[in-house]
C-alpha positions as CSV (number, residue, x, y, z in Angstrom):
1,M,53.4,-34.8,20.8
2,N,53.8,-30.9,20.4
3,H,51.6,-29.2,17.5
4,T,52.0,-26.1,18.2
5,K,53.0,-25.2,14.7
6,K,50.5,-27.0,12.8
7,M,47.5,-24.6,15.0
8,I,49.4,-21.3,14.6
9,A,48.3,-20.6,11.2
10,P,44.0,-22.0,12.1
11,I,44.4,-19.1,14.7
12,I,46.0,-16.5,12.7
13,I,43.4,-16.9,9.7
14,T,40.4,-17.0,12.2
15,A,41.3,-14.2,14.5
16,L,41.2,-12.1,11.1
17,M,38.2,-13.3,9.8
18,V,36.2,-12.7,13.3
19,L,38.7,-9.1,13.4
20,Y,37.1,-8.5,9.9
21,Y,33.4,-9.4,10.9
22,A,33.5,-7.4,14.1
23,G,34.6,-4.6,12.2
24,M,32.2,-4.7,10.1
25,V,29.4,-5.6,12.9
26,V,30.5,-2.0,14.2
27,L,30.1,-0.1,10.8
28,F,26.5,-0.9,10.0
29,L,25.9,-0.3,14.9
30,C,27.7,3.4,13.6
31,V,25.1,3.8,10.2
32,G,22.2,6.0,11.0
33,D,20.3,5.7,8.1
34,I,19.2,1.8,8.2
35,P,15.9,0.4,9.2
36,F,16.9,-1.2,12.3
37,W,15.1,-4.5,11.8
38,A,17.7,-4.7,8.3
39,K,20.6,-2.9,10.7
40,T,19.5,-6.7,12.9
41,V,19.9,-8.3,9.9
42,L,23.3,-6.8,9.2
43,V,24.8,-7.1,12.6
44,I,23.6,-11.3,12.9
45,A,24.7,-12.7,9.8
46,P,28.4,-11.0,11.1
47,L,27.7,-12.7,14.7
48,A,26.7,-15.8,13.6
49,V,30.1,-16.2,10.9
50,C,32.1,-15.4,14.0
51,G,30.7,-17.7,15.8
52,V,30.9,-20.7,13.5
53,M,34.2,-19.9,12.7
54,I,35.6,-19.8,16.5
55,G,33.7,-23.6,16.4
56,V,35.1,-25.1,13.2
57,L,38.7,-23.3,15.0
58,V,37.6,-25.6,18.0
59,S,37.2,-28.7,16.6
60,R,40.4,-28.0,14.1
61,I,42.5,-27.9,17.3
62,K,41.4,-30.9,18.8
63,E,42.0,-32.7,15.2
64,I,45.0,-31.5,15.2
65,R,46.1,-32.9,19.2
66,G,44.6,-36.1,18.5
67,G,47.2,-36.3,15.8
68,E,44.6,-35.8,13.2
69,E,46.4,-33.1,10.7
70,D,45.3,-34.2,7.2
71,D,41.7,-33.7,7.0
72,L,42.3,-34.8,3.7
73,S,42.4,-38.4,5.0
74,K,38.9,-39.1,6.5
75,Y,37.8,-39.5,2.6
């Protein structure tokens, strides 16, 4: 069964959020007055969020392909 329509929203939301956090990383890298340790933290945190969001997207796509469109049915 083709579940492409149900995958569109999670993919779009994830792409927008990853672009947002990537923009934050670029902004933090361009600011020159921040100490190195603070810049490191301000770069690692959004990148970690991006990684988690992509992991959740992959999990969600597997659920949709497996026929589990509604997460609430687990609870």
